[in-house]
Legacy VTK file of the C-alpha trace (Angstrom):
# vtk DataFile Version 3.0
C-alpha trace
ASCII
DATASET POLYDATA
POINTS 467 float
-228.766 159.267 -100.770
-229.211 159.913 -97.112
-231.807 162.638 -96.556
-230.961 163.220 -92.969
-227.383 163.725 -93.901
-228.387 166.203 -96.353
-230.686 168.115 -94.023
-227.898 168.340 -91.350
-225.567 169.892 -93.963
-228.292 172.411 -94.948
-228.808 173.278 -91.130
-225.056 174.067 -90.902
-224.698 176.119 -94.079
-224.112 179.308 -92.312
-221.390 177.853 -90.209
-219.744 176.356 -93.244
-219.643 179.878 -94.976
-218.181 181.408 -91.734
-215.588 178.552 -91.368
-214.497 178.941 -95.008
-214.245 182.698 -94.740
-212.049 182.396 -91.590
-209.820 179.924 -93.397
-209.377 182.127 -96.502
-208.132 184.948 -94.241
-204.929 182.896 -93.573
-202.487 183.579 -96.452
-201.174 180.078 -96.540
-198.662 180.361 -99.398
-195.544 178.407 -98.984
-193.028 180.133 -96.795
-189.517 179.925 -95.362
-189.278 176.730 -93.252
-189.030 177.227 -89.599
-189.066 174.944 -86.503
-192.521 173.659 -86.085
-193.554 175.063 -89.545
-191.824 173.109 -92.273
-193.734 174.879 -95.034
-193.932 178.344 -93.461
-195.775 180.004 -90.480
-198.937 180.682 -92.587
-199.446 177.172 -93.800
-198.927 176.010 -90.129
-201.559 178.543 -89.066
-203.954 177.125 -91.654
-203.153 173.532 -90.254
-203.985 174.769 -86.747
-207.208 176.359 -87.868
-208.348 173.126 -89.302
-207.373 171.143 -86.168
-209.146 173.718 -83.949
-212.329 173.479 -86.153
-212.305 169.758 -85.834
-212.212 169.973 -82.134
-214.830 172.598 -82.036
-217.186 170.250 -84.017
-216.708 167.535 -81.227
-214.341 165.235 -83.031
-212.305 163.106 -80.536
-209.609 162.108 -82.952
-207.678 165.223 -84.254
-204.085 164.505 -85.207
-201.128 166.640 -86.131
-198.705 164.715 -88.304
-195.391 166.443 -87.620
-196.807 169.937 -88.543
-197.090 168.886 -92.225
-200.519 167.271 -92.387
-203.456 166.948 -89.947
-206.485 164.583 -89.895
-209.810 164.443 -88.318
-211.329 161.000 -88.019
-214.641 159.523 -86.978
-215.443 155.837 -86.339
-213.640 152.829 -84.897
-213.453 150.259 -87.627
-210.268 148.555 -88.875
-210.769 149.804 -92.505
-210.398 153.468 -93.562
-212.020 155.701 -96.022
-209.873 158.810 -96.574
-210.686 162.322 -97.938
-207.570 164.285 -98.887
-207.727 168.057 -99.395
-205.052 170.790 -99.005
-204.880 173.915 -97.024
-202.024 175.578 -98.809
-202.551 178.098 -101.732
-200.793 179.677 -104.574
-199.917 183.344 -104.236
-202.868 185.772 -104.926
-201.569 187.363 -108.118
-203.290 190.621 -109.489
-206.510 191.631 -110.932
-208.884 190.900 -107.905
-212.213 192.596 -107.517
-212.524 191.644 -103.870
-209.549 191.172 -101.400
-207.952 187.806 -102.123
-207.654 186.975 -98.374
-210.871 188.611 -97.312
-213.257 185.709 -97.579
-216.028 188.231 -98.388
-219.490 187.171 -99.702
-220.862 188.943 -102.717
-223.757 187.794 -105.068
-224.056 184.524 -103.189
-220.282 183.713 -103.724
-217.431 183.465 -101.326
-214.346 185.209 -102.656
-210.740 184.532 -101.971
-207.646 182.591 -102.731
-208.345 178.914 -101.850
-212.151 178.996 -101.929
-211.966 176.511 -104.736
-208.441 175.191 -104.471
-208.726 173.656 -101.918
-209.833 175.213 -98.652
-213.529 175.219 -99.557
-213.506 171.457 -100.478
-211.809 170.818 -97.166
-214.386 172.637 -95.120
-217.169 170.894 -97.105
-215.584 167.524 -96.467
-215.209 168.272 -92.703
-218.806 169.405 -92.325
-219.850 166.380 -94.278
-218.071 164.144 -91.780
-219.680 166.176 -88.925
-223.100 165.543 -90.379
-222.390 161.740 -90.479
-221.422 161.945 -86.785
-224.410 164.045 -85.784
-226.769 161.735 -87.571
-225.172 158.689 -85.977
-224.942 156.876 -89.297
-223.527 153.298 -88.900
-220.122 152.819 -90.422
-219.620 149.054 -89.774
-215.953 148.194 -89.827
-214.940 151.518 -91.244
-213.737 154.832 -90.049
-213.562 157.961 -92.042
-210.596 160.339 -92.026
-210.647 163.825 -93.449
-206.965 164.917 -94.190
-205.559 168.310 -94.756
-202.081 168.806 -96.204
-199.964 171.955 -96.565
-197.574 171.296 -99.471
-199.747 170.304 -102.391
-198.979 173.434 -104.427
-195.179 172.884 -103.992
-194.506 169.243 -104.675
-196.779 167.152 -102.414
-193.923 166.239 -100.065
-196.443 166.596 -97.172
-198.563 163.746 -98.469
-195.624 161.553 -99.523
-194.488 161.840 -95.865
-198.100 161.091 -94.603
-198.408 157.982 -96.661
-194.932 156.756 -95.424
-195.835 157.416 -91.829
-199.542 156.726 -91.600
-200.312 154.451 -94.603
-202.814 154.563 -97.335
-206.697 154.332 -96.954
-208.590 151.387 -98.129
-210.543 153.783 -100.464
-211.323 157.354 -100.757
-211.087 160.500 -102.908
-209.550 164.017 -103.111
-212.082 166.929 -103.713
-209.526 168.851 -105.851
-210.449 168.328 -109.444
-213.627 168.211 -111.592
-216.912 166.493 -111.306
-217.927 163.809 -111.821
-214.543 162.400 -111.063
-211.197 161.461 -112.739
-210.452 157.735 -113.303
-206.939 158.848 -114.388
-204.612 161.815 -114.388
-201.921 162.921 -116.744
-198.464 162.420 -115.478
-196.600 165.684 -114.233
-192.967 166.167 -114.932
-190.937 169.069 -113.781
-187.729 169.784 -115.665
-185.136 171.783 -113.849
-182.647 173.042 -116.476
-179.589 175.294 -116.856
-177.876 176.939 -119.754
-174.480 178.728 -119.359
-173.725 181.821 -121.467
-170.279 180.775 -122.719
-170.222 183.474 -125.494
-171.351 186.951 -124.712
-173.439 188.863 -127.140
-171.746 191.520 -129.156
-174.848 193.691 -129.721
-175.264 197.248 -128.256
-178.239 196.123 -125.948
-177.397 193.495 -123.244
-179.712 191.480 -121.078
-178.518 192.009 -117.407
-181.153 189.926 -115.755
-184.623 188.231 -116.212
-186.767 186.788 -113.402
-190.244 185.364 -113.169
-192.313 182.620 -111.613
-192.969 181.708 -108.008
-195.014 178.525 -107.887
-194.255 175.694 -110.131
-197.744 174.643 -111.097
-198.849 178.134 -111.793
-198.617 180.142 -115.046
-196.522 183.191 -113.955
-198.434 186.429 -114.419
-195.391 188.662 -113.569
-191.853 188.831 -114.662
-189.116 191.449 -114.961
-186.044 191.933 -117.109
-183.242 194.483 -116.848
-181.494 195.547 -120.066
-178.568 197.919 -120.727
-177.996 199.929 -123.909
-174.787 201.526 -125.089
-176.206 205.110 -124.302
-179.374 206.822 -123.260
-180.604 207.223 -126.851
-180.294 203.438 -127.205
-182.329 202.938 -123.976
-185.101 205.138 -125.366
-185.071 203.196 -128.637
-185.606 199.998 -126.607
-188.494 201.536 -124.829
-190.098 202.373 -128.003
-189.443 198.930 -129.441
-191.319 197.574 -126.378
-194.257 199.872 -126.981
-194.395 198.842 -130.741
-194.156 195.150 -129.785
-197.034 195.415 -127.261
-199.244 197.379 -129.724
-198.712 194.537 -132.286
-198.938 191.505 -130.021
-201.340 192.473 -127.212
-198.664 191.621 -124.489
-198.503 194.054 -121.521
-194.884 195.106 -120.823
-194.075 198.397 -119.198
-190.546 199.788 -119.683
-188.939 202.142 -117.118
-185.773 203.934 -118.401
-183.015 205.200 -116.164
-180.061 206.316 -118.035
-178.833 203.460 -120.052
-180.852 200.832 -118.045
-184.250 199.597 -119.060
-186.434 197.697 -116.568
-189.231 195.785 -118.214
-192.149 194.737 -116.102
-194.291 191.986 -117.819
-197.904 191.490 -116.753
-199.711 188.291 -117.738
-202.604 186.229 -116.547
-202.162 183.497 -113.949
-203.736 180.099 -114.519
-203.161 176.540 -113.252
-200.365 174.849 -115.159
-202.625 171.957 -116.111
-204.474 174.474 -118.270
-201.691 176.891 -119.349
-203.797 177.882 -122.383
-206.156 179.665 -119.941
-203.289 182.005 -118.900
-200.894 184.536 -120.380
-197.265 183.664 -119.541
-195.415 186.829 -118.457
-192.022 185.201 -118.906
-192.825 184.094 -122.487
-193.896 187.700 -123.230
-190.301 188.871 -122.373
-188.582 186.058 -124.109
-190.503 186.533 -127.272
-189.729 190.292 -127.226
-186.013 189.665 -126.687
-185.970 187.033 -129.472
-186.804 189.864 -131.845
-183.875 192.000 -130.857
-181.256 190.204 -132.900
-179.057 189.222 -129.899
-176.093 186.909 -130.620
-173.784 184.768 -128.555
-175.130 182.199 -126.197
-178.301 184.251 -125.132
-179.071 184.667 -128.889
-178.954 180.991 -129.561
-181.243 180.294 -126.581
-183.686 182.846 -127.659
-183.686 181.393 -131.218
-184.388 177.972 -129.788
-187.179 179.240 -127.623
-188.843 181.087 -130.417
-188.614 178.200 -132.830
-189.282 175.216 -130.541
-191.577 176.680 -127.839
-192.856 180.206 -128.402
-196.319 180.747 -127.158
-197.449 177.069 -127.690
-198.757 175.030 -124.794
-199.192 171.622 -126.469
-195.517 170.712 -127.241
-196.186 170.763 -130.935
-193.140 172.859 -131.943
-190.984 170.252 -129.913
-192.600 167.408 -131.899
-194.154 166.191 -128.633
-197.840 166.839 -129.209
-199.611 163.752 -127.706
-203.125 162.696 -126.662
-204.787 159.575 -125.373
-207.790 158.768 -123.112
-205.887 160.571 -120.305
-205.901 163.774 -122.129
-203.604 166.007 -124.091
-199.959 167.004 -123.330
-199.523 170.532 -122.035
-196.304 172.434 -121.713
-195.888 175.352 -119.337
-192.905 177.461 -118.548
-193.065 177.822 -114.785
-190.075 179.774 -113.682
-186.802 181.381 -114.953
-183.832 183.225 -113.560
-181.275 184.760 -115.864
-178.095 186.747 -115.358
-175.076 187.451 -117.414
-173.559 184.031 -116.692
-176.571 181.970 -117.775
-179.973 180.871 -116.872
-181.932 178.453 -114.839
-185.551 177.570 -115.803
-188.304 175.079 -114.916
-190.998 173.788 -117.219
-193.986 171.684 -116.348
-195.112 168.986 -118.803
-198.361 167.205 -118.201
-198.407 164.091 -120.204
-200.852 161.342 -121.305
-200.444 158.002 -119.415
-199.264 156.173 -122.569
-196.333 158.609 -123.150
-194.951 158.435 -119.646
-191.966 156.241 -120.562
-190.919 158.213 -123.628
-191.506 161.858 -122.739
-188.236 162.646 -121.034
-186.032 161.007 -123.864
-187.983 163.116 -126.389
-187.475 166.319 -124.545
-183.762 165.583 -124.035
-183.409 165.116 -127.670
-184.669 168.552 -128.298
-182.953 170.670 -125.666
-179.478 169.043 -125.128
-178.122 169.648 -128.706
-178.571 173.342 -127.895
-176.515 173.031 -124.935
-179.269 173.087 -122.266
-178.653 170.621 -119.409
-181.491 168.853 -117.626
-180.246 168.905 -113.996
-183.140 167.205 -112.348
-186.614 165.588 -113.224
-189.341 165.607 -110.709
-191.747 162.955 -112.187
-195.046 162.555 -110.287
-196.838 159.166 -110.281
-199.660 158.588 -112.644
-202.416 156.031 -112.368
-205.459 154.719 -114.228
-208.498 152.934 -112.626
-210.689 150.579 -114.610
-214.160 151.847 -115.176
-215.741 148.949 -113.427
-213.590 149.482 -110.314
-215.866 149.650 -107.143
-214.581 153.121 -106.174
-215.469 154.465 -109.567
-218.842 152.777 -109.611
-219.647 154.113 -106.050
-218.719 157.719 -106.836
-220.656 157.559 -110.078
-223.708 156.380 -108.316
-223.594 159.105 -105.672
-223.107 161.804 -108.187
-225.908 160.646 -110.493
-228.404 160.289 -107.579
-227.684 163.760 -106.107
-227.439 165.715 -109.394
-229.330 163.684 -111.904
-226.351 164.420 -114.388
-224.094 162.177 -116.433
-221.431 160.526 -114.415
-218.879 159.543 -117.023
-215.473 159.895 -115.470
-212.988 162.318 -116.931
-209.267 162.633 -116.833
-208.094 165.994 -115.601
-206.112 167.066 -112.586
-202.788 167.030 -110.765
-203.850 165.961 -107.225
-202.973 163.976 -104.143
-204.244 161.013 -106.013
-200.713 160.901 -107.510
-199.235 160.553 -104.003
-201.920 158.565 -102.185
-202.870 155.081 -103.308
-206.523 153.962 -103.676
-208.143 157.427 -104.149
-209.275 159.392 -107.235
-210.362 163.046 -107.651
-214.100 163.613 -106.992
-215.216 167.276 -107.463
-215.302 170.019 -106.588
-215.778 171.981 -109.910
-219.151 171.207 -111.554
-219.543 170.939 -115.340
-220.337 174.356 -116.814
-218.730 176.203 -113.826
-215.740 178.335 -114.751
-212.502 176.940 -113.408
-211.104 179.784 -111.261
-208.233 177.849 -109.682
-205.059 179.932 -109.515
-206.869 182.841 -111.246
-208.057 186.289 -110.072
-211.489 186.498 -108.317
-211.316 182.824 -107.192
-214.620 182.196 -105.683
-217.226 179.489 -104.969
-221.018 179.683 -105.333
-222.529 179.090 -101.949
-225.196 176.663 -103.298
-222.502 174.594 -104.949
-220.481 174.763 -101.881
-223.321 173.101 -99.878
-224.004 170.600 -102.714
-220.241 169.687 -102.440
-220.738 168.868 -98.750
-223.706 166.609 -99.639
-221.858 164.825 -102.411
-218.840 164.273 -100.201
-220.887 163.212 -97.162
-222.930 160.712 -99.239
-219.788 159.493 -100.879
-217.986 158.856 -97.683
-220.980 156.963 -96.276
-221.661 154.949 -99.408
-217.983 153.785 -99.473
-218.382 152.366 -95.941
-221.199 150.189 -97.099
-219.188 148.220 -99.612
LINES 1 468
467 0 1 2 3 4 5 6 7 8 9 10 11 12 13 14 15 16 17 18 19 20 21 22 23 24 25 26 27 28 29 30 31 32 33 34 35 36 37 38 39 40 41 42 43 44 45 46 47 48 49 50 51 52 53 54 55 56 57 58 59 60 61 62 63 64 65 66 67 68 69 70 71 72 73 74 75 76 77 78 79 80 81 82 83 84 85 86 87 88 89 90 91 92 93 94 95 96 97 98 99 100 101 102 103 104 105 106 107 108 109 110 111 112 113 114 115 116 117 118 119 120 121 122 123 124 125 126 127 128 129 130 131 132 133 134 135 136 137 138 139 140 141 142 143 144 145 146 147 148 149 150 151 152 153 154 155 156 157 158 159 160 161 162 163 164 165 166 167 168 169 170 171 172 173 174 175 176 177 178 179 180 181 182 183 184 185 186 187 188 189 190 191 192 193 194 195 196 197 198 199 200 201 202 203 204 205 206 207 208 209 210 211 212 213 214 215 216 217 218 219 220 221 222 223 224 225 226 227 228 229 230 231 232 233 234 235 236 237 238 239 240 241 242 243 244 245 246 247 248 249 250 251 252 253 254 255 256 257 258 259 260 261 262 263 264 265 266 267 268 269 270 271 272 273 274 275 276 277 278 279 280 281 282 283 284 285 286 287 288 289 290 291 292 293 294 295 296 297 298 299 300 301 302 303 304 305 306 307 308 309 310 311 312 313 314 315 316 317 318 319 320 321 322 323 324 325 326 327 328 329 330 331 332 333 334 335 336 337 338 339 340 341 342 343 344 345 346 347 348 349 350 351 352 353 354 355 356 357 358 359 360 361 362 363 364 365 366 367 368 369 370 371 372 373 374 375 376 377 378 379 380 381 382 383 384 385 386 387 388 389 390 391 392 393 394 395 396 397 398 399 400 401 402 403 404 405 406 407 408 409 410 411 412 413 414 415 416 417 418 419 420 421 422 423 424 425 426 427 428 429 430 431 432 433 434 435 436 437 438 439 440 441 442 443 444 445 446 447 448 449 450 451 452 453 454 455 456 457 458 459 460 461 462 463 464 465 466
């Protein structure tokens, strides 16, 4: 532990809070690509904020990598330690006590989307590097680079581009997971599927449309469906059925009747798709209601399949795909769906144990294709596993134990830049016992933990240069 480094971070605590508050005010959700802003203007604004802050802190090397990624670097060695955080965020969702883009401080916490995932850890990393610079710590033949991306939440194309253009570090970490660290991560497969409605339903109530889901690694908390009954009395009967369904199940669906048409607004609870059991999927709520309405034809067959093989489960058990190994348990999350009278398109996110990576797609195909569902594309993210005696793991464990006095046994959670950048693992920033507020309402970080993050990151950066 470098005490001078820790003291410098403590001295700058007020600046760190102010810097994070300013960054949170930028709603850097993925937007329409534009010239000079491949992931939208707000993500590009966040990138500029990070670069401007790097220059303000006196770093000579502040680089914009084609408006997708930026990095701030200190040192002149031939070897590189890299810290990889992201500046983009998921949509704010509902249910906030304080403004999601306010960056307000209440009860020693900074509130706002991105405070945990992942703007707070970026700011902590940058001020950790600043402390190393201000203390003049010798880095030997190393330089340290803090990298900020802008497309982590929507596929990590930014970091794939960065690695192709700038190469991989010799060692490093991403502060985008759980402490102590993850020696491995489950694989992440996105399945993009379609299902045509070749046979119309003959029932009096028809489904005109259904839509939900924005970000693929987020449990959707909002979804809507439009139904049409044979007459106004039928529409009122549907509205009553919705009320009865919600009273019985606890789902929150609001019906609005206009003549023969009924619009259903479903409200759930957003959560990160790596822990879908922490959320309430608004699309699932609608599908389970529709599955009780006795529809026939193609849509009826799909709804029967969904109820029997997926339902409200998040572990793949009804699909016969429940698996677990040292990397963790399989999770299943319905991310997005768009349905009209011609058919539907939907995306599911399966996070899978390392030992299941070569079989999972075949097993999923065997379940969905006999029903007539087509898997149009699979976006399979790289997974990895570091040995426990690897120098990177040992170094990070030592830093964590020394600063916290707590057990440093590595875990296995996350879906991070470590799947796109070689030679790094997740290290922080959520402490054991701290609620995981990623992708959830009232996302916020305790200021004392935020400062401890910076100390851990700074000591880890420096320790890795001493190997």
